C-alpha positions in Angstrom: 23.3 238.2 -46.6 23.7 235.6 -44.7 22.6 235.0 -41.0 25.7 235.5 -39.5 26.7 239.0 -41.3 23.2 240.1 -40.5 23.8 239.5 -36.5 27.4 240.8 -37.0 25.9 244.1 -39.1 23.2 244.6 -36.3 25.5 244.7 -33.7 28.1 247.1 -35.2 25.2 249.3 -36.6 23.5 249.6 -33.2 26.7 250.3 -31.3 27.4 253.3 -33.7 24.1 254.5 -33.7 24.3 254.8 -30.1 28.3 256.0 -29.9 27.4 259.3 -32.6 24.3 259.9 -31.2 25.6 260.5 -27.5 28.9 262.1 -28.6 26.7 264.5 -31.1 24.4 265.3 -28.4 27.4 266.1 -25.7 29.2 268.3 -28.4 26.1 270.1 -29.5 25.3 270.9 -25.8 28.8 272.2 -25.2 28.4 274.5 -28.3 25.0 275.5 -27.4 26.3 276.8 -24.3 29.0 279.2 -26.1 25.8 280.3 -28.0 23.5 281.2 -25.2 24.7 285.0 -25.0 22.3 285.1 -28.1 19.3 284.7 -25.8 20.5 286.4 -22.6 22.7 289.3 -24.4 21.6 290.0 -27.6 18.1 289.3 -27.1 17.2 287.0 -30.0 14.5 284.0 -29.8 15.0 280.6 -29.0 14.2 279.8 -32.1 17.4 281.8 -33.8 19.2 280.3 -30.7 18.4 276.4 -32.3 19.0 277.6 -35.9 22.8 278.8 -34.9 23.4 275.5 -33.1 22.3 273.2 -35.7 23.9 274.8 -38.3 27.0 273.6 -36.6 25.8 270.3 -36.5 27.4 268.8 -39.9 30.8 270.0 -39.3 30.6 268.0 -36.0 29.2 264.5 -37.3 31.6 264.8 -40.0 34.5 264.5 -37.2 32.5 262.2 -34.9 31.3 259.5 -37.5 34.9 257.9 -37.7 35.1 258.0 -34.2 31.9 256.6 -33.5 32.6 253.8 -35.9 36.1 253.0 -34.3 34.4 252.4 -31.2 31.5 250.5 -32.7 33.7 248.2 -34.5 35.9 247.8 -31.5 32.9 247.0 -28.9 31.9 244.3 -31.8 34.8 242.4 -32.0 35.6 242.4 -28.8 32.0 241.1 -27.6 32.1 238.5 -30.5 35.6 237.4 -28.8 34.1 237.7 -25.1 30.9 235.5 -25.9 34.0 232.8 -27.7 31.7 233.5 -30.8 34.8 234.4 -32.8 36.4 231.7 -31.6 34.0 229.2 -32.5 33.5 230.8 -35.8 37.9 230.5 -36.6 37.4 226.7 -35.5 34.2 226.2 -38.3 36.9 227.0 -40.7 34.6 230.6 -41.2 36.7 232.7 -44.1 37.8 236.3 -42.3 35.3 237.8 -45.3 32.6 236.5 -43.3 33.5 238.7 -40.2 34.9 241.8 -42.6 32.1 241.8 -44.9 29.2 243.3 -42.6 32.0 245.8 -41.0 33.0 247.1 -44.5 29.0 248.0 -45.2 28.5 249.5 -42.3 31.9 251.6 -43.2 31.5 252.2 -46.9 27.8 253.9 -45.3 29.7 256.1 -42.7 32.1 257.1 -46.0 29.4 257.7 -48.1 27.9 260.1 -45.0 30.9 261.8 -44.2 31.8 262.8 -48.2 28.2 263.9 -48.5 28.5 266.5 -45.3 31.9 267.1 -46.5 31.2 267.7 -50.0 28.2 269.1 -50.2 25.9 269.5 -46.8 28.9 271.8 -44.5 29.9 274.3 -46.9 25.9 275.0 -47.5 25.5 275.4 -43.6 28.2 277.4 -43.1 27.2 279.8 -45.5 23.4 279.8 -44.5 24.8 280.5 -40.8 27.0 283.0 -41.8 23.5 284.7 -43.5 21.9 284.2 -40.0 24.6 286.1 -37.9 25.0 288.9 -40.1 21.2 289.3 -39.9 21.6 289.0 -35.9 23.8 291.4 -35.8 21.9 293.7 -38.0 19.1 293.3 -35.6 21.6 293.7 -32.9 22.2 297.1 -34.3 18.4 298.5 -35.0 16.3 296.8 -32.2 18.9 295.2 -29.2 21.6 298.2 -28.4 19.5 301.1 -26.3 20.6 304.5 -26.4 24.3 305.2 -25.0 25.1 301.8 -24.1 28.3 300.1 -25.8 28.2 296.5 -27.3 30.4 294.5 -29.2 28.9 293.3 -32.3 32.0 291.4 -33.1 35.1 290.6 -32.0 37.5 294.0 -32.3 34.4 295.6 -33.5 32.3 298.2 -30.6 29.5 299.8 -31.5 27.3 302.8 -29.7 25.1 305.5 -30.7 23.8 308.6 -28.7 20.3 308.7 -28.9 17.1 307.3 -31.3 16.3 309.6 -33.9 12.5 309.6 -35.8 12.4 307.1 -38.8 14.5 304.1 -36.7 17.5 306.3 -37.2 20.3 306.2 -34.2 22.3 309.9 -33.5 25.6 310.0 -32.5 27.2 307.0 -33.8 30.6 305.7 -33.1 31.9 302.3 -34.5 35.6 301.3 -33.3 37.3 298.4 -35.4 40.0 297.0 -33.8 40.1 293.4 -35.9 43.5 294.5 -37.7 46.2 295.0 -35.3 48.0 296.4 -37.8 45.4 299.3 -38.1 42.6 301.0 -35.6 40.1 302.8 -37.5 37.2 304.7 -35.2 34.1 306.3 -37.4 31.7 309.1 -35.9 28.9 310.6 -37.6 26.1 312.5 -36.4 23.4 310.2 -37.8 23.4 306.3 -38.9 20.7 304.2 -40.5 20.2 300.4 -40.9 19.0 299.5 -44.6 18.7 296.5 -46.5 19.9 296.5 -50.2 19.4 293.4 -52.4 19.6 290.9 -49.6 23.0 292.6 -48.2 22.5 294.9 -44.9 24.1 298.4 -44.6 25.0 301.1 -42.2 24.7 304.2 -43.7 26.8 306.8 -41.8 25.8 310.7 -42.4 28.4 313.7 -41.5 30.9 312.4 -39.9 34.9 311.4 -40.0 37.0 308.2 -40.1 40.1 308.3 -37.9 42.8 305.6 -38.5 45.5 305.1 -36.2 48.8 302.8 -36.7 50.9 301.8 -34.1 54.4 302.8 -36.1 52.8 305.8 -36.6 52.4 308.8 -34.2 50.1 311.0 -35.7 46.5 309.7 -37.0 45.2 310.0 -40.1 41.4 311.6 -40.4 39.0 311.5 -42.9 35.7 313.6 -43.4 32.7 312.3 -45.0 29.4 313.5 -46.0 28.3 309.9 -46.3 30.2 306.6 -45.5 28.4 303.2 -46.3 29.3 300.4 -43.8 28.7 296.8 -44.7 27.7 294.8 -41.8 28.3 291.6 -43.8 31.8 292.3 -43.5 32.4 291.8 -39.6 33.8 288.6 -40.8 36.4 290.2 -42.3 38.8 291.6 -41.6 40.2 293.4 -44.9 37.3 295.2 -45.4 36.2 293.5 -48.7 33.0 291.0 -48.6 34.4 287.3 -49.8 33.4 283.8 -48.9 35.9 282.1 -46.6 37.2 278.6 -48.5 35.1 276.4 -46.1 31.7 278.5 -47.0 33.0 277.9 -50.9 30.6 275.0 -52.8 33.2 272.0 -53.9 32.6 273.3 -57.4 33.7 276.6 -56.7 36.9 275.0 -55.1 37.9 272.7 -57.9 37.4 275.8 -60.7 38.5 278.5 -58.4 39.5 281.9 -60.2 43.1 282.2 -59.0 43.6 285.6 -60.5 41.3 287.0 -57.6 43.4 288.9 -55.2 41.5 287.3 -52.1 42.4 284.1 -53.3 45.9 284.5 -54.0 46.4 286.3 -50.6 45.2 282.8 -49.1 45.3 280.3 -51.7 47.2 277.4 -49.8 44.0 277.8 -47.6 41.5 277.3 -50.5 43.9 274.4 -51.6 44.2 272.5 -48.3 40.0 272.8 -47.8 39.5 271.5 -51.2 41.6 268.3 -50.2 40.5 268.2 -46.8 37.1 267.7 -48.3 38.2 264.8 -50.8 40.5 263.1 -48.2 37.5 262.7 -45.5 35.5 259.8 -46.7 38.8 257.7 -46.8 39.1 257.9 -42.7 36.3 255.8 -42.0 38.1 252.9 -44.2 41.3 253.6 -42.3 39.6 253.1 -38.9 38.6 250.0 -40.1 41.5 248.7 -40.8 43.4 249.6 -37.9 40.4 248.3 -35.6 40.4 245.3 -37.5 44.2 244.5 -36.9 43.6 244.9 -33.5 40.9 242.8 -32.3 40.1 240.7 -35.6 41.7 237.7 -34.6 40.5 235.3 -32.3 42.0 235.0 -28.8 41.0 232.9 -26.1 39.3 234.4 -23.0 42.5 234.1 -20.9 44.1 236.3 -23.5 44.0 239.9 -22.3 42.7 242.5 -25.2 43.6 245.4 -23.6 47.0 246.1 -25.2 45.6 245.3 -28.8 42.7 247.9 -28.1 45.4 250.6 -27.0 47.7 250.2 -29.8 44.4 250.5 -32.0 43.8 254.0 -30.2 47.6 255.0 -30.6 47.6 254.4 -34.0 44.1 256.3 -34.5 45.5 259.2 -32.8 49.0 258.8 -34.5 46.7 258.8 -37.7 44.7 261.9 -36.9 47.7 263.8 -36.0 49.8 262.9 -39.4 46.6 264.3 -40.9 46.4 267.3 -39.3 50.1 268.2 -40.3 49.6 266.9 -43.7 46.6 269.2 -44.0 48.7 272.5 -42.5 51.3 271.9 -44.1 49.4 271.5 -47.7 48.5 275.6 -47.0 52.3 275.7 -48.0 53.1 273.1 -50.2 51.7 271.4 -52.9 53.8 268.3 -50.7 51.2 268.3 -48.0 48.2 267.5 -50.5 49.5 264.4 -51.3 50.6 263.3 -48.0 47.1 264.5 -47.1 45.8 261.1 -49.2 48.8 258.9 -48.4 48.1 259.1 -44.6 44.8 257.4 -44.6 45.8 255.3 -47.6 48.8 254.1 -45.6 47.0 253.1 -42.8 44.3 251.1 -44.6 46.9 249.2 -46.6 48.9 248.8 -43.4 46.4 247.8 -41.2 44.4 245.4 -44.1 48.2 243.6 -44.4 48.3 243.5 -40.6 44.9 242.5 -39.6 44.9 239.2 -42.4 48.4 237.9 -41.2 46.3 235.7 -38.9 44.3 234.4 -41.7 47.4 233.2 -44.0 48.5 229.7 -44.0 51.6 229.4 -42.0 54.2 227.9 -44.2 56.9 226.1 -41.3 60.3 225.8 -42.3 61.5 222.2 -42.5 64.2 221.7 -39.6 68.0 220.9 -40.7 68.9 216.8 -40.6 72.5 217.6 -39.7 73.3 213.8 -40.0 71.7 213.6 -44.0 73.8 216.6 -44.5 77.2 215.3 -43.0 76.2 211.9 -45.4 75.8 213.9 -48.7 79.1 215.5 -47.6 81.4 212.0 -47.2 79.6 210.9 -50.4 81.8 213.3 -52.0 85.2 212.5 -50.8 87.5 209.9 -51.9 86.9 206.2 -50.2 90.1 206.7 -48.5 89.4 209.7 -47.0 85.9 208.6 -44.9 86.0 207.9 -41.6 85.7 203.7 -41.0 82.0 203.1 -39.6 
């Protein structure tokens, strides 16, 4: 790689690392503040707190990386133009690919980073986070909850027990499950015990009843039981059935999804949208490069303002992301949305590339019309007697 290309790559890469580091730190801090109740309210260690927040980092980096790349490219091109380096390169006859190649190298690196996170790292982190959160909730039930206290284990699930019994059991257990707005279930048992079987955590309820109340019915249904097994791994599922969410499935599972499965049938559109979202995420860094290069790729004098060009690039980037989110939402209901998910980044990439390279194309000036010559040729076709005398 020539010296000038290494110089441009060094500026862009440094700006990218600074941007992605700063943005990740700020957003991670906001996420960490939301999870502080693990330490303050649920009695977990600081190590568990770090694990929960770090498992969310891959999803954050996947979203932040294209934005950091966009900022880095704008900064690099604006700096080169502000120092008159773009003007000198243009005057020296430097080919556009000399400026574009180092930026493209950085963009391809970001695309590989986003692709690896989207296709492999992110689903694995979500699965690990699910397992960790399930263990935290089971730990809350067995160790943190105090006698006679009511605690919310999850959104819509309230837990309470009257007293601690010998052997780690709980007496007078009550669980209120209101996650489903169409039906509220209340479990009452004289005894409860948390146990782990084959990596799954269960709460075994003995000698109790389940009361189910629907808003559309006046009377509630009461079912008595001698033993009932409450799966603590199902807290995130309102259906009462253990299933991995689309974002927790591996890409291989999404590619060869079992469409005959009842759970998959019920939300098949979400599985389709998740698969195409993972496959299209690596395309957005390329579109980001095209937009930024189209705005600031051509040299301008220091007297020419580049604020309008930067604003136009920001608007184009925001518009692209809005259209991408709209296409992802549409793909849940229609296959046409999945096609649009690919068309949006590819369209902006092609459009930005064509618009960005226009300044480097040779300009063919149209020859002005010589009306005297046109008149002379017209008169040449007329008979001599009809020609005006000179």
